[in-house]
C-alpha atoms as an extended CHARMM CRD file, in Angstrom:
* protein
*
       206  EXT
         1         1  MET       CA              0.0000000000        0.0000000000        0.0000000000  PROA      1               0.0000000000
         2         2  ILE       CA              1.1920000000        3.4890000000       -0.8560000000  PROA      2               0.0000000000
         3         3  TYR       CA             -0.4500000000        6.7810000000        0.1220000000  PROA      3               0.0000000000
         4         4  ILE       CA             -0.3550000000        9.6080000000       -2.4260000000  PROA      4               0.0000000000
         5         5  ILE       CA             -1.0540000000       13.3430000000       -2.2020000000  PROA      5               0.0000000000
         6         6  SER       CA             -1.7720000000       14.8340000000       -5.6210000000  PROA      6               0.0000000000
         7         7  GLY       CA             -3.1600000000       17.8920000000       -7.3700000000  PROA      7               0.0000000000
         8         8  PHE       CA             -2.1760000000       20.7180000000       -9.6730000000  PROA      8               0.0000000000
         9         9  MET       CA              0.5060000000       23.1440000000       -8.4440000000  PROA      9               0.0000000000
        10        10  ARG       CA             -0.5440000000       25.7510000000       -5.8430000000  PROA      10              0.0000000000
        11        11  THR       CA             -3.5340000000       23.7310000000       -4.5950000000  PROA      11              0.0000000000
        12        12  GLY       CA             -2.2910000000       23.0560000000       -1.0660000000  PROA      12              0.0000000000
        13        13  THR       CA             -0.6110000000       19.7400000000       -1.7890000000  PROA      13              0.0000000000
        14        14  SER       CA              2.4100000000       20.5070000000        0.4100000000  PROA      14              0.0000000000
        15        15  MET       CA              0.2350000000       21.5450000000        3.3530000000  PROA      15              0.0000000000
        16        16  MET       CA             -1.8830000000       18.4020000000        2.9760000000  PROA      16              0.0000000000
        17        17  TYR       CA              1.2840000000       16.3030000000        2.7430000000  PROA      17              0.0000000000
        18        18  ASP       CA              2.5490000000       17.8070000000        6.0050000000  PROA      18              0.0000000000
        19        19  SER       CA             -0.8260000000       17.2230000000        7.6790000000  PROA      19              0.0000000000
        20        20  ILE       CA             -1.0440000000       13.5710000000        6.6430000000  PROA      20              0.0000000000
        21        21  SER       CA              2.6130000000       12.9900000000        7.4740000000  PROA      21              0.0000000000
        22        22  MET       CA              2.0230000000       14.3200000000       10.9830000000  PROA      22              0.0000000000
        23        23  GLY       CA             -1.0420000000       12.1040000000       11.3220000000  PROA      23              0.0000000000
        24        24  PHE       CA              0.9860000000        9.0660000000       10.2320000000  PROA      24              0.0000000000
        25        25  ARG       CA              3.9020000000        9.4720000000       12.6320000000  PROA      25              0.0000000000
        26        26  SER       CA              2.4130000000        7.6290000000       15.6020000000  PROA      26              0.0000000000
        27        27  ARG       CA              1.7720000000        4.6540000000       13.3010000000  PROA      27              0.0000000000
        28        28  GLY       CA              5.3220000000        4.5970000000       11.9600000000  PROA      28              0.0000000000
        29        29  ILE       CA              4.3270000000        5.2540000000        8.3440000000  PROA      29              0.0000000000
        30        30  PRO       CA              7.2850000000        6.9610000000        6.5980000000  PROA      30              0.0000000000
        31        31  SER       CA              7.1170000000       10.0440000000        4.3640000000  PROA      31              0.0000000000
        32        32  TYR       CA              9.3990000000       10.4860000000        1.3630000000  PROA      32              0.0000000000
        33        33  TRP       CA             10.5060000000       13.5110000000       -0.6520000000  PROA      33              0.0000000000
        34        34  SER       CA             13.6140000000       14.8580000000       -2.3470000000  PROA      34              0.0000000000
        35        35  ARG       CA             15.7080000000       17.5500000000       -0.6380000000  PROA      35              0.0000000000
        36        36  GLU       CA             17.5500000000       17.9380000000       -3.9560000000  PROA      36              0.0000000000
        37        37  ARG       CA             14.2320000000       18.8060000000       -5.6130000000  PROA      37              0.0000000000
        38        38  ASP       CA             13.5990000000       21.4560000000       -2.9430000000  PROA      38              0.0000000000
        39        39  HSD       CA             17.0270000000       22.9700000000       -3.5390000000  PROA      39              0.0000000000
        40        40  ALA       CA             16.6300000000       22.9940000000       -7.3220000000  PROA      40              0.0000000000
        41        41  MET       CA             13.1930000000       24.6620000000       -7.1750000000  PROA      41              0.0000000000
        42        42  ASN       CA             14.2150000000       27.3190000000       -4.6760000000  PROA      42              0.0000000000
        43        43  THR       CA             17.4690000000       28.0210000000       -6.5230000000  PROA      43              0.0000000000
        44        44  LYS       CA             15.5040000000       28.5530000000       -9.7220000000  PROA      44              0.0000000000
        45        45  HSD       CA             12.6020000000       30.5420000000       -8.2930000000  PROA      45              0.0000000000
        46        46  GLY       CA             13.8970000000       31.9690000000       -5.0180000000  PROA      46              0.0000000000
        47        47  ASP       CA             16.6800000000       34.1140000000       -3.6500000000  PROA      47              0.0000000000
        48        48  LYS       CA             18.3770000000       34.7690000000       -0.3070000000  PROA      48              0.0000000000
        49        49  GLU       CA             15.3670000000       36.6810000000        0.9970000000  PROA      49              0.0000000000
        50        50  PHE       CA             12.4890000000       34.5860000000       -0.3520000000  PROA      50              0.0000000000
        51        51  LYS       CA             11.7310000000       30.9640000000       -1.1550000000  PROA      51              0.0000000000
        52        52  PRO       CA              8.3380000000       30.1820000000       -2.7260000000  PROA      52              0.0000000000
        53        53  ASN       CA              8.0980000000       27.0220000000       -0.5860000000  PROA      53              0.0000000000
        54        54  GLU       CA             10.3440000000       25.9230000000        2.2270000000  PROA      54              0.0000000000
        55        55  SER       CA              9.7770000000       22.4350000000        0.8420000000  PROA      55              0.0000000000
        56        56  TYR       CA              7.7720000000       21.1470000000       -2.1100000000  PROA      56              0.0000000000
        57        57  ARG       CA              7.5280000000       17.6270000000       -0.6690000000  PROA      57              0.0000000000
        58        58  GLU       CA              8.0810000000       16.1830000000       -4.1550000000  PROA      58              0.0000000000
        59        59  VAL       CA              9.9660000000       13.1380000000       -5.3290000000  PROA      59              0.0000000000
        60        60  PRO       CA             12.1870000000       13.7690000000       -8.3920000000  PROA      60              0.0000000000
        61        61  LEU       CA              9.9650000000       14.2210000000      -11.4340000000  PROA      61              0.0000000000
        62        62  TRP       CA             12.1890000000       11.9730000000      -13.5580000000  PROA      62              0.0000000000
        63        63  GLU       CA             11.1010000000        9.0540000000      -11.3920000000  PROA      63              0.0000000000
        64        64  TYR       CA              7.6150000000        9.2520000000      -12.9180000000  PROA      64              0.0000000000
        65        65  ASP       CA              9.0260000000        7.6050000000      -16.0510000000  PROA      65              0.0000000000
        66        66  GLN       CA             10.8010000000        4.7830000000      -14.2260000000  PROA      66              0.0000000000
        67        67  PRO       CA              9.4360000000        1.2270000000      -14.4630000000  PROA      67              0.0000000000
        68        68  ASN       CA              7.2580000000        0.2910000000      -11.4800000000  PROA      68              0.0000000000
        69        69  PHE       CA              6.9930000000        3.8790000000      -10.2000000000  PROA      69              0.0000000000
        70        70  PRO       CA              6.3630000000        4.4240000000       -7.2740000000  PROA      70              0.0000000000
        71        71  LYS       CA              6.8650000000        0.8880000000       -5.9660000000  PROA      71              0.0000000000
        72        72  LYS       CA             10.0870000000        1.7100000000       -4.0980000000  PROA      72              0.0000000000
        73        73  TYR       CA              8.0200000000        3.9190000000       -1.7610000000  PROA      73              0.0000000000
        74        74  ASP       CA              5.6140000000        1.1020000000       -0.8740000000  PROA      74              0.0000000000
        75        75  GLY       CA              4.3610000000        1.4210000000        2.6870000000  PROA      75              0.0000000000
        76        76  GLY       CA              4.8480000000        5.1840000000        2.8180000000  PROA      76              0.0000000000
        77        77  LEU       CA              3.5430000000        8.6150000000        1.7890000000  PROA      77              0.0000000000
        78        78  ILE       CA              4.6220000000       10.5420000000       -1.3080000000  PROA      78              0.0000000000
        79        79  LYS       CA              3.4030000000       13.4340000000       -3.4160000000  PROA      79              0.0000000000
        80        80  VAL       CA              2.7350000000       12.9100000000       -7.1210000000  PROA      80              0.0000000000
        81        81  MET       CA              1.7310000000       15.9260000000       -9.1930000000  PROA      81              0.0000000000
        82        82  SER       CA             -1.5550000000       15.6260000000      -11.0810000000  PROA      82              0.0000000000
        83        83  TRP       CA              0.1170000000       15.0390000000      -14.4460000000  PROA      83              0.0000000000
        84        84  GLY       CA              2.0340000000       12.0810000000      -13.0220000000  PROA      84              0.0000000000
        85        85  LEU       CA             -0.8690000000       10.0240000000      -11.6970000000  PROA      85              0.0000000000
        86        86  HSD       CA             -1.2310000000        8.0780000000      -14.9310000000  PROA      86              0.0000000000
        87        87  LYS       CA              2.3610000000        6.8500000000      -14.4640000000  PROA      87              0.0000000000
        88        88  ILE       CA              1.5320000000        4.8800000000      -11.3080000000  PROA      88              0.0000000000
        89        89  CYS       CA              2.0510000000        1.1490000000      -11.6910000000  PROA      89              0.0000000000
        90        90  ASP       CA             -0.5610000000       -1.4300000000      -10.7380000000  PROA      90              0.0000000000
        91        91  MET       CA             -0.0350000000       -1.5070000000       -6.9880000000  PROA      91              0.0000000000
        92        92  PRO       CA             -2.4840000000       -0.8240000000       -4.1330000000  PROA      92              0.0000000000
        93        93  HSD       CA             -2.7090000000        2.8960000000       -3.4260000000  PROA      93              0.0000000000
        94        94  ARG       CA             -4.9370000000        5.6140000000       -2.0290000000  PROA      94              0.0000000000
        95        95  ILE       CA             -4.9980000000        9.2020000000       -3.3150000000  PROA      95              0.0000000000
        96        96  ILE       CA             -5.9500000000       12.5560000000       -1.8440000000  PROA      96              0.0000000000
        97        97  PHE       CA             -6.4790000000       14.9300000000       -4.7680000000  PROA      97              0.0000000000
        98        98  MET       CA             -6.2910000000       18.6280000000       -3.8980000000  PROA      98              0.0000000000
        99        99  MET       CA             -8.3760000000       21.1840000000       -5.8120000000  PROA      99              0.0000000000
       100       100  ARG       CA             -8.6580000000       24.9720000000       -5.7210000000  PROA      100             0.0000000000
       101       101  ASP       CA            -10.3790000000       27.8440000000       -7.4990000000  PROA      101             0.0000000000
       102       102  PRO       CA             -8.3990000000       28.1140000000      -10.7600000000  PROA      102             0.0000000000
       103       103  MET       CA             -7.9970000000       31.8910000000      -10.6060000000  PROA      103             0.0000000000
       104       104  LYS       CA             -6.5670000000       31.5920000000       -7.0870000000  PROA      104             0.0000000000
       105       105  ILE       CA             -4.1320000000       29.0190000000       -8.4650000000  PROA      105             0.0000000000
       106       106  ALA       CA             -3.0220000000       31.5160000000      -11.1100000000  PROA      106             0.0000000000
       107       107  ASP       CA             -2.7100000000       34.3140000000       -8.5500000000  PROA      107             0.0000000000
       108       108  SER       CA             -0.7710000000       32.1390000000       -6.0830000000  PROA      108             0.0000000000
       109       109  TYR       CA              1.5770000000       31.0410000000       -8.8610000000  PROA      109             0.0000000000
       110       110  GLU       CA              2.3520000000       34.6140000000       -9.8770000000  PROA      110             0.0000000000
       111       111  ARG       CA              2.8370000000       35.7400000000       -6.2710000000  PROA      111             0.0000000000
       112       112  SER       CA              5.1240000000       32.8150000000       -5.5380000000  PROA      112             0.0000000000
       113       113  PHE       CA              7.2060000000       32.6310000000       -8.7030000000  PROA      113             0.0000000000
       114       114  GLY       CA              7.0780000000       36.2410000000       -9.9140000000  PROA      114             0.0000000000
       115       115  GLU       CA              5.6750000000       35.4250000000      -13.3360000000  PROA      115             0.0000000000
       116       116  PRO       CA              2.2160000000       34.6410000000      -14.7060000000  PROA      116             0.0000000000
       117       117  LEU       CA              0.9980000000       31.0690000000      -14.9730000000  PROA      117             0.0000000000
       118       118  CYS       CA              1.0600000000       30.0300000000      -18.6230000000  PROA      118             0.0000000000
       119       119  GLU       CA             -0.6650000000       27.2500000000      -20.5110000000  PROA      119             0.0000000000
       120       120  THR       CA              0.4570000000       25.6330000000      -23.7710000000  PROA      120             0.0000000000
       121       121  ILE       CA             -2.3470000000       24.7640000000      -26.2010000000  PROA      121             0.0000000000
       122       122  ASP       CA             -1.8440000000       23.8060000000      -29.8490000000  PROA      122             0.0000000000
       123       123  GLY       CA              1.7850000000       24.9100000000      -29.5960000000  PROA      123             0.0000000000
       124       124  ILE       CA              0.8900000000       28.3430000000      -28.2460000000  PROA      124             0.0000000000
       125       125  CYS       CA              2.0950000000       29.2660000000      -24.7540000000  PROA      125             0.0000000000
       126       126  ALA       CA              0.0980000000       32.1010000000      -23.2140000000  PROA      126             0.0000000000
       127       127  PRO       CA             -0.6800000000       33.5120000000      -19.7640000000  PROA      127             0.0000000000
       128       128  VAL       CA             -3.8420000000       31.8060000000      -18.5190000000  PROA      128             0.0000000000
       129       129  GLU       CA             -5.6390000000       35.1400000000      -18.1290000000  PROA      129             0.0000000000
       130       130  ASP       CA             -5.1480000000       35.7760000000      -21.8750000000  PROA      130             0.0000000000
       131       131  LEU       CA             -6.2270000000       32.3780000000      -23.2370000000  PROA      131             0.0000000000
       132       132  GLU       CA             -9.5840000000       33.6680000000      -24.4590000000  PROA      132             0.0000000000
       133       133  ASP       CA             -7.7550000000       36.3410000000      -26.4920000000  PROA      133             0.0000000000
       134       134  TYR       CA             -6.1670000000       33.4750000000      -28.4260000000  PROA      134             0.0000000000
       135       135  GLY       CA             -9.5370000000       31.8480000000      -29.0710000000  PROA      135             0.0000000000
       136       136  PHE       CA             -9.1960000000       29.1470000000      -26.3930000000  PROA      136             0.0000000000
       137       137  ASP       CA            -11.4650000000       28.2430000000      -23.5100000000  PROA      137             0.0000000000
       138       138  SER       CA            -10.9550000000       30.1550000000      -20.2780000000  PROA      138             0.0000000000
       139       139  TRP       CA             -8.3970000000       28.8790000000      -17.7770000000  PROA      139             0.0000000000
       140       140  SER       CA            -11.1950000000       28.0880000000      -15.3240000000  PROA      140             0.0000000000
       141       141  LYS       CA            -12.9570000000       25.8790000000      -17.8620000000  PROA      141             0.0000000000
       142       142  ILE       CA             -9.7190000000       24.1490000000      -18.9070000000  PROA      142             0.0000000000
       143       143  TYR       CA             -8.7020000000       23.4880000000      -15.3000000000  PROA      143             0.0000000000
       144       144  CYS       CA            -12.0900000000       22.0860000000      -14.2510000000  PROA      144             0.0000000000
       145       145  SER       CA            -12.2720000000       19.8320000000      -17.3100000000  PROA      145             0.0000000000
       146       146  ARG       CA             -8.7480000000       18.5630000000      -16.7190000000  PROA      146             0.0000000000
       147       147  VAL       CA             -9.3700000000       17.8300000000      -13.0320000000  PROA      147             0.0000000000
       148       148  LYS       CA            -12.5180000000       15.8400000000      -13.8150000000  PROA      148             0.0000000000
       149       149  GLN       CA            -10.6360000000       13.7650000000      -16.3700000000  PROA      149             0.0000000000
       150       150  ILE       CA             -7.6520000000       13.1160000000      -14.0800000000  PROA      150             0.0000000000
       151       151  VAL       CA             -9.8350000000       12.0900000000      -11.1380000000  PROA      151             0.0000000000
       152       152  ARG       CA            -11.9910000000        9.8560000000      -13.3250000000  PROA      152             0.0000000000
       153       153  GLN       CA             -8.9790000000        8.1190000000      -14.8450000000  PROA      153             0.0000000000
       154       154  ALA       CA             -7.2300000000        7.7470000000      -11.4800000000  PROA      154             0.0000000000
       155       155  ARG       CA            -10.3330000000        6.2080000000       -9.9110000000  PROA      155             0.0000000000
       156       156  SER       CA            -10.6240000000        3.6540000000      -12.7200000000  PROA      156             0.0000000000
       157       157  ARG       CA             -7.0090000000        2.4720000000      -12.5560000000  PROA      157             0.0000000000
       158       158  LYS       CA             -6.1710000000       -0.9690000000      -11.2350000000  PROA      158             0.0000000000
       159       159  GLY       CA             -4.8430000000       -0.7180000000       -7.6910000000  PROA      159             0.0000000000
       160       160  CYS       CA             -6.6410000000        2.5080000000       -6.7710000000  PROA      160             0.0000000000
       161       161  LEU       CA             -8.4940000000        1.7040000000       -3.5380000000  PROA      161             0.0000000000
       162       162  SER       CA             -9.8010000000        5.2360000000       -3.0400000000  PROA      162             0.0000000000
       163       163  ILE       CA             -9.4140000000        8.7690000000       -4.3430000000  PROA      163             0.0000000000
       164       164  THR       CA            -10.5790000000       11.6080000000       -2.1020000000  PROA      164             0.0000000000
       165       165  PRO       CA            -10.9790000000       15.0270000000       -3.7730000000  PROA      165             0.0000000000
       166       166  ILE       CA            -10.4620000000       17.8700000000       -1.2880000000  PROA      166             0.0000000000
       167       167  ASN       CA            -11.0980000000       21.5620000000       -1.9090000000  PROA      167             0.0000000000
       168       168  TYR       CA             -8.2230000000       23.5580000000       -0.4280000000  PROA      168             0.0000000000
       169       169  ASN       CA            -10.2500000000       26.5310000000        0.8060000000  PROA      169             0.0000000000
       170       170  LYS       CA            -13.0070000000       24.3770000000        2.2960000000  PROA      170             0.0000000000
       171       171  LEU       CA            -10.3290000000       22.3890000000        4.1100000000  PROA      171             0.0000000000
       172       172  LEU       CA             -8.9480000000       25.5810000000        5.6490000000  PROA      172             0.0000000000
       173       173  LEU       CA            -12.4000000000       26.5360000000        6.9210000000  PROA      173             0.0000000000
       174       174  ASN       CA            -13.2150000000       23.1450000000        8.4680000000  PROA      174             0.0000000000
       175       175  PRO       CA            -10.1650000000       20.8650000000        8.6940000000  PROA      175             0.0000000000
       176       176  ASN       CA            -11.7880000000       18.4340000000       11.1440000000  PROA      176             0.0000000000
       177       177  LYS       CA            -14.6540000000       17.6770000000        8.7520000000  PROA      177             0.0000000000
       178       178  TYR       CA            -12.4070000000       16.9050000000        5.7990000000  PROA      178             0.0000000000
       179       179  LEU       CA             -9.8090000000       14.9570000000        7.7640000000  PROA      179             0.0000000000
       180       180  LYS       CA            -12.6150000000       12.7120000000        9.0220000000  PROA      180             0.0000000000
       181       181  LYS       CA            -13.6660000000       12.2080000000        5.4070000000  PROA      181             0.0000000000
       182       182  ILE       CA            -10.0900000000       11.1900000000        4.6150000000  PROA      182             0.0000000000
       183       183  GLN       CA            -10.0530000000        8.7790000000        7.5660000000  PROA      183             0.0000000000
       184       184  ASN       CA            -13.3180000000        7.2350000000        6.3820000000  PROA      184             0.0000000000
       185       185  ASN       CA            -11.6720000000        6.5740000000        3.0220000000  PROA      185             0.0000000000
       186       186  GLY       CA             -9.0250000000        4.3420000000        4.5780000000  PROA      186             0.0000000000
       187       187  TRP       CA             -6.2650000000        6.7350000000        5.6540000000  PROA      187             0.0000000000
       188       188  PRO       CA             -4.9460000000        5.6870000000        9.0990000000  PROA      188             0.0000000000
       189       189  ILE       CA             -4.2750000000        9.1970000000       10.4300000000  PROA      189             0.0000000000
       190       190  ASP       CA             -4.7100000000       10.4460000000       13.9940000000  PROA      190             0.0000000000
       191       191  GLU       CA             -5.7320000000       13.7860000000       15.5330000000  PROA      191             0.0000000000
       192       192  MET       CA             -2.2140000000       15.2140000000       15.0670000000  PROA      192             0.0000000000
       193       193  ALA       CA             -3.0040000000       15.7800000000       11.3790000000  PROA      193             0.0000000000
       194       194  GLU       CA             -5.2650000000       18.7510000000       12.1420000000  PROA      194             0.0000000000
       195       195  ARG       CA             -2.4960000000       20.6890000000       13.8960000000  PROA      195             0.0000000000
       196       196  VAL       CA             -0.6870000000       21.3670000000       10.6300000000  PROA      196             0.0000000000
       197       197  ILE       CA             -3.5950000000       22.9410000000        8.7350000000  PROA      197             0.0000000000
       198       198  ASN       CA             -3.3140000000       26.7000000000        9.1450000000  PROA      198             0.0000000000
       199       199  PRO       CA             -5.3490000000       29.2540000000        7.1210000000  PROA      199             0.0000000000
       200       200  GLU       CA             -2.4050000000       31.6590000000        7.3630000000  PROA      200             0.0000000000
       201       201  ARG       CA             -0.4780000000       29.3560000000        5.0120000000  PROA      201             0.0000000000
       202       202  GLU       CA             -2.7740000000       30.2690000000        2.1400000000  PROA      202             0.0000000000
       203       203  ARG       CA             -0.6100000000       32.0200000000       -0.4510000000  PROA      203             0.0000000000
       204       204  CYS       CA             -3.4400000000       33.8400000000       -2.2230000000  PROA      204             0.0000000000
       205       205  THR       CA             -5.4450000000       36.5790000000       -0.4950000000  PROA      205             0.0000000000
       206       206  LYS       CA             -6.7480000000       38.6390000000       -3.4020000000  PROA      206             0.0000000000
């Protein structure tokens, strides 16, 4: 069994990872991520005064393409970005899939990385706020359609025992309610998990 936190960037995946990791500690369930990945991301996007995330809680992205990914983490907790879920091999796993208002995702991205979130469609890369100017669907419509497809495909894969979609902002408002939902879907967490969830960690306050 492997436990997976997933979602698109800037949807609270790192906070959820920290919450679940804390709730796993008393049961001896390990958590895995790459310190080298943290360093690379903060070297690219940060400086001496500011780091977008203290830690991204990610395994190296190149591992997504390795045979039997993520079997070497069996028995533990990892984070797999939304676009990597289809790479999971046929092994028992549970997923928490984080979601967020798409415009807050775009705002959080720009505030964190200092540049607008862009999307590539038909070979054209454009800021998500300008997609309609190029004749494409709005970012909100694209994001919602993509999330539905990813969740549907993940749920249908062999080995997926449960997938629990969680809205980031609703979680911040009522962490106890949503952590109980996660517990009911087979995650063996304890009350320590709630201590990590802090509304002040939200990176978007427009």
